[in-house]
Structure formats: structure tokens, C-alpha cells
C-alpha positions as CSV (number, residue, x, y, z in Angstrom):
1,X,5.9,28.6,1.7
2,X,5.9,26.0,3.8
3,X,7.1,23.2,1.2
4,X,9.9,25.4,0.3
5,X,11.1,25.9,3.8
6,X,11.0,22.2,4.2
7,X,12.9,21.3,1.0
8,X,15.6,24.3,1.7
9,X,16.0,22.3,5.1
10,X,16.5,18.7,3.9
11,X,19.1,20.2,2.0
12,X,20.7,21.8,4.4
13,X,20.8,19.2,7.0
14,X,22.3,16.7,3.7
15,X,24.8,19.1,3.3
16,X,26.2,18.8,7.3
17,X,27.8,14.9,6.2
18,X,29.5,16.2,3.0
19,X,33.1,17.0,3.1
20,X,34.3,20.9,2.2
21,X,36.1,20.1,-0.6
22,X,34.9,21.1,-3.9
23,X,34.8,17.8,-5.4
24,X,32.6,16.6,-2.5
25,X,30.2,19.4,-3.3
26,X,29.9,18.7,-7.1
27,X,29.1,15.4,-6.1
28,X,26.2,16.6,-3.5
29,X,24.8,18.4,-6.2
30,X,24.7,15.9,-8.6
31,X,23.5,13.3,-6.2
32,X,20.4,15.7,-5.1
33,X,19.6,16.9,-8.3
34,X,16.2,15.3,-9.2
35,X,15.4,14.6,-13.1
36,X,11.6,15.0,-12.8
37,X,11.4,13.0,-15.6
38,X,13.0,11.9,-19.0
39,X,13.5,8.2,-20.3
40,X,15.1,6.6,-17.4
41,X,13.2,8.1,-14.9
42,X,9.8,7.1,-16.7
43,X,10.9,4.1,-17.2
44,X,12.0,3.3,-13.7
45,X,8.4,4.1,-12.8
46,X,7.3,1.9,-15.4
47,X,9.1,-1.0,-13.8
48,X,7.7,-0.2,-10.2
49,X,4.3,0.1,-11.6
50,X,4.8,-4.0,-13.3
51,X,6.4,-4.9,-9.5
52,X,3.0,-3.9,-7.5
53,X,0.8,-5.7,-9.8
54,X,1.3,-9.0,-9.3
55,X,2.4,-8.4,-5.5
56,X,0.4,-5.6,-4.0
57,X,-2.1,-6.2,-6.9
58,X,-2.7,-9.9,-5.5
59,X,-3.1,-8.4,-1.9
60,X,-5.5,-6.1,-3.0
61,X,-7.5,-9.2,-4.5
62,X,-7.1,-11.3,-1.6
63,X,-10.6,-11.1,-0.5
64,X,-11.5,-13.2,-3.7
65,X,-9.1,-16.0,-2.5
66,X,-10.0,-15.7,1.1
67,X,-13.8,-16.2,0.3
68,X,-12.5,-19.1,-2.2
69,X,-10.7,-20.8,0.2
70,X,-13.6,-20.5,3.0
71,X,-16.1,-22.1,0.6
72,X,-13.9,-24.9,-0.7
73,X,-10.6,-26.3,0.9
74,X,-11.0,-24.7,4.5
75,X,-14.9,-24.7,5.0
76,X,-14.5,-26.2,8.1
77,X,-12.8,-23.2,9.5
78,X,-14.2,-20.1,11.0
79,X,-14.0,-16.7,9.3
80,X,-11.4,-15.8,12.1
81,X,-9.0,-18.5,11.7
82,X,-9.0,-17.7,7.9
83,X,-8.4,-14.3,8.1
84,X,-5.3,-15.1,9.9
85,X,-4.2,-16.3,6.5
86,X,-4.2,-13.2,4.5
87,X,-3.6,-10.9,7.9
88,X,-0.2,-12.3,8.4
89,X,0.8,-12.1,4.8
90,X,0.3,-8.2,4.7
91,X,1.4,-8.5,8.2
92,X,5.0,-9.3,6.6
93,X,4.9,-7.5,4.1
94,X,4.4,-4.2,6.2
95,X,7.0,-4.9,9.3
96,X,9.7,-6.3,7.1
97,X,9.4,-3.1,5.2
98,X,12.1,-1.5,8.1
99,X,14.4,-4.3,7.0
100,X,14.1,-4.0,3.2
101,X,14.8,-0.3,3.7
102,X,18.2,-0.1,5.0
103,X,19.2,-3.1,2.4
104,X,18.0,-1.0,-0.3
105,X,19.8,2.3,1.2
106,X,23.1,0.1,1.2
107,X,23.0,-2.3,-1.6
108,X,20.2,-0.6,-4.3
109,X,17.7,-2.1,-6.1
110,X,18.4,-4.6,-8.6
111,X,19.6,-7.9,-6.5
112,X,16.6,-7.1,-3.9
113,X,14.6,-6.7,-6.6
114,X,15.6,-10.3,-8.0
115,X,15.4,-11.8,-4.9
116,X,11.8,-11.1,-4.2
117,X,10.6,-11.9,-7.7
118,X,11.7,-15.6,-7.7
119,X,10.4,-15.9,-4.0
120,X,7.2,-14.1,-5.2
121,X,6.9,-16.7,-8.3
122,X,7.4,-19.7,-6.2
123,X,4.9,-19.0,-3.5
124,X,2.2,-18.4,-6.8
125,X,3.4,-21.7,-8.0
126,X,3.3,-23.6,-4.6
127,X,0.0,-22.0,-4.2
128,X,-1.8,-24.4,-6.4
129,X,-0.8,-27.6,-4.3
130,X,-2.2,-25.7,-1.1
131,X,-5.3,-28.1,0.5
132,X,-4.4,-27.6,4.5
133,X,-4.4,-24.6,6.9
134,X,-1.4,-24.5,7.4
135,X,-0.2,-24.9,3.5
136,X,-1.7,-21.8,3.1
137,X,0.1,-20.1,6.0
138,X,3.7,-21.4,4.5
139,X,2.7,-20.4,1.1
140,X,0.5,-17.9,0.8
141,X,1.6,-15.8,4.4
142,X,5.1,-16.3,4.8
143,X,6.8,-16.4,1.0
144,X,4.0,-14.4,0.0
145,X,4.3,-11.6,3.1
146,X,8.2,-11.3,2.8
147,X,8.3,-11.6,-1.5
148,X,5.8,-8.7,-1.5
149,X,7.8,-7.1,2.0
150,X,11.0,-6.5,-0.9
151,X,9.4,-5.8,-4.0
152,X,6.4,-3.5,-2.9
153,X,9.4,-1.3,-0.3
154,X,11.7,-1.4,-3.6
155,X,9.4,0.0,-5.8
156,X,8.1,3.1,-4.0
157,X,11.4,3.8,-2.8
158,X,13.5,4.0,-5.5
159,X,11.2,6.7,-7.1
160,X,12.6,9.0,-4.4
161,X,15.9,9.2,-6.7
162,X,14.5,10.3,-9.8
163,X,11.2,12.5,-8.5
164,X,11.3,15.3,-5.7
165,X,8.7,17.8,-7.0
166,X,6.4,15.1,-8.7
167,X,7.2,12.5,-6.2
168,X,3.3,12.3,-5.3
169,X,2.5,11.9,-9.2
170,X,5.2,9.4,-9.1
171,X,4.1,7.5,-6.5
172,X,0.0,7.4,-7.2
173,X,1.2,5.9,-10.4
174,X,3.6,3.2,-9.3
175,X,0.5,2.2,-6.5
176,X,-1.7,2.5,-9.4
177,X,-0.1,-1.2,-10.4
178,X,-1.5,-2.9,-7.6
179,X,-5.1,-1.4,-8.0
180,X,-4.9,-2.5,-11.5
181,X,-3.9,-6.2,-10.4
182,X,-6.5,-5.6,-7.8
183,X,-9.4,-5.4,-10.2
184,X,-7.5,-7.6,-12.9
185,X,-7.1,-10.5,-10.8
186,X,-10.6,-10.9,-9.2
187,X,-12.0,-11.1,-12.6
188,X,-9.5,-13.2,-14.1
189,X,-10.1,-15.8,-11.2
190,X,-14.3,-15.5,-11.8
191,X,-13.8,-16.8,-15.1
192,X,-11.0,-19.4,-15.2
193,X,-11.6,-21.1,-11.6
194,X,-15.0,-22.8,-12.3
195,X,-13.2,-23.7,-16.3
196,X,-9.6,-24.9,-14.9
197,X,-10.1,-25.4,-11.0
198,X,-7.7,-23.8,-8.2
199,X,-4.6,-25.8,-9.3
200,X,-4.4,-24.5,-12.6
201,X,-5.5,-21.0,-11.8
202,X,-2.9,-20.5,-9.4
203,X,-0.5,-21.3,-12.1
204,X,-1.9,-19.7,-14.4
205,X,-1.6,-16.9,-12.1
206,X,1.9,-18.0,-11.1
207,X,3.1,-17.8,-15.2
208,X,1.7,-14.2,-15.7
209,X,3.4,-12.6,-12.4
210,X,6.7,-14.0,-14.0
211,X,6.0,-11.6,-16.6
212,X,5.6,-8.6,-14.7
213,X,8.6,-9.3,-12.5
214,X,11.0,-9.6,-15.7
215,X,9.8,-5.8,-16.6
216,X,10.3,-4.7,-13.1
217,X,13.8,-6.4,-13.3
218,X,15.0,-4.8,-16.4
219,X,13.4,-1.6,-15.7
220,X,13.7,-0.4,-12.3
221,X,17.1,0.8,-11.1
222,X,18.4,3.5,-8.7
223,X,20.7,6.3,-9.0
224,X,21.8,7.3,-5.6
225,X,25.3,6.0,-4.2
226,X,25.1,3.6,-2.5
227,X,25.7,3.4,1.7
228,X,29.0,1.3,2.5
229,X,26.9,0.8,5.9
230,X,23.4,0.7,7.1
231,X,21.4,2.6,9.5
232,X,19.6,0.7,12.3
233,X,16.8,-1.4,11.3
234,X,14.1,0.4,13.5
235,X,14.4,4.0,14.0
236,X,12.6,5.2,17.2
237,X,13.9,8.4,16.8
238,X,11.5,9.2,13.8
239,X,9.0,9.6,16.3
240,X,10.4,12.3,18.2
241,X,8.4,14.7,16.3
242,X,5.0,15.1,16.7
243,X,3.9,15.5,12.9
244,X,5.5,11.7,12.0
245,X,4.0,10.5,15.1
246,X,0.5,11.3,14.6
247,X,1.1,10.8,10.6
248,X,2.1,6.8,11.9
249,X,-1.2,6.3,13.5
250,X,-2.9,7.9,10.9
251,X,-1.4,5.1,8.3
252,X,-2.3,2.2,11.4
253,X,-6.1,3.6,10.7
254,X,-5.6,3.8,7.2
255,X,-4.1,0.1,6.8
256,X,-6.8,-1.3,9.3
257,X,-9.4,-0.1,7.2
258,X,-8.1,-0.3,3.7
259,X,-6.9,-4.1,4.0
260,X,-9.9,-4.9,6.3
261,X,-12.4,-3.7,3.6
262,X,-10.3,-5.0,0.6
263,X,-10.2,-8.7,2.4
264,X,-13.5,-9.1,3.5
265,X,-15.8,-7.5,0.8
266,X,-16.5,-10.7,-0.7
267,X,-17.5,-12.7,2.2
268,X,-19.7,-9.2,3.3
269,X,-21.1,-9.3,0.4
270,X,-22.3,-13.1,0.8
271,X,-23.0,-11.9,4.1
272,X,-25.6,-9.4,3.1
273,X,-27.0,-11.9,0.8
274,X,-25.8,-11.0,-2.8
275,X,-24.6,-13.6,-5.5
276,X,-21.6,-14.9,-6.5
277,X,-20.7,-12.6,-9.2
278,X,-21.3,-9.3,-7.2
279,X,-18.9,-10.9,-4.5
280,X,-15.9,-10.5,-7.4
281,X,-17.3,-7.6,-9.5
282,X,-17.6,-5.5,-6.0
283,X,-13.7,-6.0,-5.5
284,X,-12.7,-5.1,-9.1
285,X,-14.9,-2.2,-9.0
286,X,-13.3,-1.0,-5.7
287,X,-9.6,-1.8,-7.0
288,X,-10.6,-0.3,-10.3
289,X,-11.5,3.1,-9.0
290,X,-8.8,2.8,-6.3
291,X,-6.3,3.1,-9.7
292,X,-8.2,6.9,-10.2
293,X,-7.6,7.2,-6.9
294,X,-3.7,6.6,-6.7
295,X,-2.8,8.6,-9.4
296,X,-6.0,11.4,-10.3
297,X,-5.2,13.0,-6.3
298,X,-1.4,13.1,-7.2
299,X,-1.9,15.9,-10.0
300,X,-3.5,17.8,-6.9
301,X,-1.3,17.1,-4.1
302,X,1.9,18.4,-6.2
303,X,0.4,21.6,-6.7
304,X,-2.4,22.3,-3.2
305,X,0.1,20.2,-1.5
306,X,0.2,16.3,0.1
307,X,-1.5,16.8,3.3
308,X,-4.4,19.0,2.2
309,X,-5.2,16.5,-0.4
310,X,-4.6,13.8,1.9
311,X,-7.5,15.6,4.5
312,X,-10.1,16.0,1.6
313,X,-9.6,12.6,0.6
314,X,-10.1,10.9,4.2
315,X,-13.2,13.4,5.4
316,X,-14.8,12.9,2.3
317,X,-14.6,9.2,2.2
318,X,-15.5,9.3,6.0
319,X,-18.9,11.1,5.5
320,X,-19.7,8.7,2.8
321,X,-19.2,5.7,4.9
322,X,-21.3,7.5,7.5
323,X,-23.8,9.0,5.6
324,X,-24.3,6.4,2.9
325,X,-22.6,3.0,3.2
326,X,-23.5,2.3,6.9
327,X,-27.2,2.7,6.6
328,X,-27.7,1.8,2.9
329,X,-24.9,-0.4,2.1
330,X,-26.9,-3.7,2.2
331,X,-30.1,-2.6,0.6
332,X,-29.3,-3.2,-3.2
333,X,-26.9,-4.3,-5.6
334,X,-26.4,-1.0,-7.0
335,X,-25.9,0.8,-3.7
336,X,-23.1,-2.1,-2.9
337,X,-21.0,-0.9,-6.0
338,X,-21.6,2.9,-5.4
339,X,-19.9,2.4,-2.2
340,X,-17.2,0.2,-3.5
341,X,-16.7,2.9,-5.9
342,X,-16.8,5.6,-4.2
343,X,-14.5,3.8,-1.0
344,X,-12.1,2.6,-3.6
345,X,-11.1,6.3,-4.7
346,X,-10.6,7.6,-1.6
347,X,-8.6,5.0,-0.1
348,X,-6.6,5.1,-3.1
349,X,-5.6,8.6,-2.7
350,X,-4.6,7.4,1.2
351,X,-2.5,4.4,-0.3
352,X,-0.3,6.9,-2.6
353,X,-0.5,9.8,-0.6
354,X,0.5,8.8,2.5
355,X,4.0,7.5,2.0
356,X,4.6,11.1,0.1
357,X,3.7,12.7,3.2
358,X,6.2,10.6,5.6
359,X,8.7,11.8,2.9
360,X,8.2,15.8,3.4
361,X,9.4,14.8,7.1
362,X,13.1,13.1,6.5
363,X,16.0,13.6,4.2
364,X,15.9,11.3,1.2
365,X,18.3,9.4,1.4
366,X,16.5,8.3,4.6
367,X,13.4,7.9,2.9
368,X,13.5,4.1,2.5
369,X,14.2,3.8,6.3
370,X,11.2,5.8,7.2
371,X,8.9,4.4,5.1
372,X,9.9,1.0,6.3
373,X,9.7,2.4,10.2
374,X,6.0,3.7,9.9
375,X,5.0,0.7,7.5
376,X,5.9,-1.8,10.3
377,X,3.9,0.3,12.6
378,X,0.9,0.1,10.4
379,X,2.2,-3.7,9.9
380,X,0.3,-4.1,13.7
381,X,-3.1,-2.9,12.4
382,X,-3.3,-5.4,9.1
383,X,-2.0,-8.2,11.4
384,X,-5.5,-7.4,13.6
385,X,-8.1,-6.2,11.0
386,X,-9.2,-9.2,8.9
387,X,-9.6,-11.5,12.1
388,X,-11.5,-9.1,13.7
389,X,-13.7,-8.3,11.0
390,X,-14.3,-11.7,10.5
391,X,-15.2,-12.4,14.1
392,X,-17.5,-9.4,13.5
393,X,-19.4,-11.1,10.4
394,X,-19.9,-14.4,12.5
395,X,-20.9,-12.9,15.3
396,X,-23.0,-9.6,14.6
397,X,-24.1,-8.0,11.1
398,X,-22.6,-6.6,8.2
399,X,-24.0,-3.4,9.3
400,X,-21.8,-3.4,12.5
401,X,-18.7,-4.0,10.4
402,X,-18.9,-0.9,8.5
403,X,-20.0,0.9,11.4
404,X,-16.6,-0.3,13.2
405,X,-14.7,0.7,9.8
406,X,-15.8,4.1,10.2
407,X,-15.4,4.4,14.0
408,X,-11.8,3.6,13.3
409,X,-11.4,6.2,10.1
410,X,-12.4,9.2,12.4
411,X,-9.2,8.4,14.5
412,X,-7.5,8.3,11.6
413,X,-8.9,11.6,10.2
414,X,-8.3,13.5,13.3
415,X,-4.3,12.2,13.3
416,X,-3.9,13.7,10.1
417,X,-5.7,16.9,11.0
418,X,-2.6,16.8,14.3
419,X,0.1,15.9,11.7
420,X,-0.8,18.7,9.4
421,X,-1.0,21.0,12.3
422,X,2.0,20.0,14.0
423,X,4.2,20.3,10.4
424,X,2.9,23.8,10.7
425,X,4.6,24.8,14.1
426,X,1.1,24.2,15.8
427,X,-0.1,27.5,14.1
428,X,-3.3,26.3,11.9
429,X,-2.9,27.6,8.7
430,X,-6.0,26.7,5.6
431,X,-4.3,28.1,2.7
432,X,-0.9,27.0,3.4
433,X,0.6,24.3,0.6
434,X,1.9,21.5,2.9
């Protein structure tokens, strides 16, 4: 009932800006008729999946690169210093989403995908030549971050043109592309780095990424009319509602924890005393289970509510971290793999459902701007998490790092509860679909 009321409110609000003549009414009806499937919609979804594999997928696997350069090119630097490389990359990815959102609303997907793909391929190719700290900052952090900001924002936002009722499922499938990349890239690096070395390993990744980007360029397209003028890039009015404000806090904590664990997991495993193979494969397990976490909860979310499923995933993951990972995470290889799998599934659900929950709080034509705004706030979380986590690993123990992340997740859980409560008009209902 609540979701039906929200959908009705969105359509009534959208109708305010439309003139009263019959042609405008027909144009609006066509604009807000969501295919929910069909050849073009599924082709666009597959293209979005392909864009996510080498962009967000590489960021999901950044822990393997982080630990490699920490023991090779940048072995003289601290974990905190090296952490800034990956932190700035993901920070720019999320922060610049607020810039890309209005550009997408105005110009559509095609030109943005072309520019983002070209810059990402250049970043991959130049990464092969990096040997100094500033090289990595420029190629990996700056170029890679800007490219991923364009590609990831367009890949997710374009789905709002094709799906409404099934948007949680579509977003989950799209985000699963990053899990696929995050699973296969560490395994590939574990095989090709010893055989081909750093330079040719990065070149192999560059040409592989180019294949996925070509698929995305061919298949991704929008269908809503382009806007003649873009609205304000940062719109603080989105925080006028309590539900959106609490959701933004929750997303901040989710990104803080997810990226911190993905970037530092191989280093955590090394500090816990396990071998190099375990470092690569635990990251692959985490991202492999994240693939399932980004797809399967979408089926449930479209049936019992997006916020409801998000709360279930956050609470169960928090319980696992407190009861299993914190006291027993460093005890054996089997435990490491188990907690990586459970965390990967839960965090994958957060990543796919949080943007869909944000979509329930705005009109469809504003989704790119709202998505960009909320994730620009979350960008400051990913900027801080790896340097802070790296400092904790250097100065304390791996157990202290997990305890810190579990505490942050508690804040995210409480914020999600408050967002759902505010969305229901501060009248808590257990069984409502929302």
C-alpha cells in the first residue's frame, strides 16, 4: 500500500510540469510508461552490466593491486600512504557522480559512455608504466576515478528509463557486473603477475576492459527526453526530508565499510599470517558472493519491499561480524573464507538496494541528480576508510580493524531504520511493503 501511494505521488508530481493540451498528456504517458522488459530493455541492462565489469569491478578488486604495489613499487611507503591512492580513486568516482547525474539528464547516455570508456582504457594502459607514488595518484586515482564516475553513474541511472516495478532486480543485475569483475580480476592477477610481470599484466587488463566497453557503447541507451537545461549540480533540498537524510547517512557508512574491507582484505589476510594465495582468493570469494548478493535480494525486494530487504541484510551482516569475524576471523583459513563469503553476500545487497531505495524518494526524471547527490556525500567515507584502516593495521591488530568496521555498521543499521520509519510518516509498521 505504501509503495502504491509513493508511485501515485510521483506521477502526480511529475504531471505538474506538463501543459494541459492533449499532445503533452500523450507525451507524458509515453514518457512514464516503463517497458519492464523486452529486447531493448534487456540489451540496455546487459550493456550496463558490461560497463560495470572493468570500472567498478576493478575497484572491487583494488585490494589485490593495493597489496601488490605495497610489497613491490611502493614498498618504502606506509599502508596509510598507499591507502590514499585507492581512496582518492573511489572518492572521485562517487563525488563526481553528482556532476555526471545532471549531464546524463541533459545529454543522455551515448556520449558520456564513449568519453568514460576512452579515459578508463587510457588509465589502465598508463598504469602499466607507473613506478612512483605520484604516477599511481595521477593514472589510477585521478584518471581511473573520473572514468568510473562517468561509467558507473550512467550504467545505473539509465536503468530508471526502462524499469520501475522491477528496478531493484535490474539494478542488482547491473551491480553484479562489478562483482563479476571483482571476482575474476584478482584470480587473473594471481595467474598473470608471476608469469608476465606488472607491465604486461596491466596491458592485458586494458585490452580486456576495452572489449567490455565496446559492448556497453553498443547496447546502452536511454529513452526519456533529454532536458534542455540541467538543474543545480548539488541540490541540498534533497535533504529536506528526514527519510533521505537518514538514508544518506546509511549509504555513507555502507561505502565506508564495503570499500575499506575490499581494499584492505588482502592486506588484512597478510597481517593475520596467511599466504599469498589466500590473499587473492579471499577477495575473489568476497566479490563472488557479492555477485549473488547484488542479484538474489532484488527478487525479494520487488516483492516484500526494498527497505525491508535492505534492513534484513544489514542486520544479519552486522551480527556475523560481531559474532564470527571479530572473535574468530584470524583463527583459520576456513574461517577467513567463510566470513569473506558472508560479508560479500550481505554487502552486495547493500550496494544494489541502496540506490533503489533512494529512487523511491524522488521523481524518475530526477533520479540521476538524486543518485549523484547522495553518493557525493558517501564519497567522503571512501576517502577516509582505507587510510584509517591502514593506520589501524600498522599500529594495532587485524581484530581491531574488524571491530571498528562493525561499530560503523551499527550506525548504518540505525540510520536505515530511521529512514524507513520516516518514510512511513513516523508510524512504524512491520509488514508494510516499502
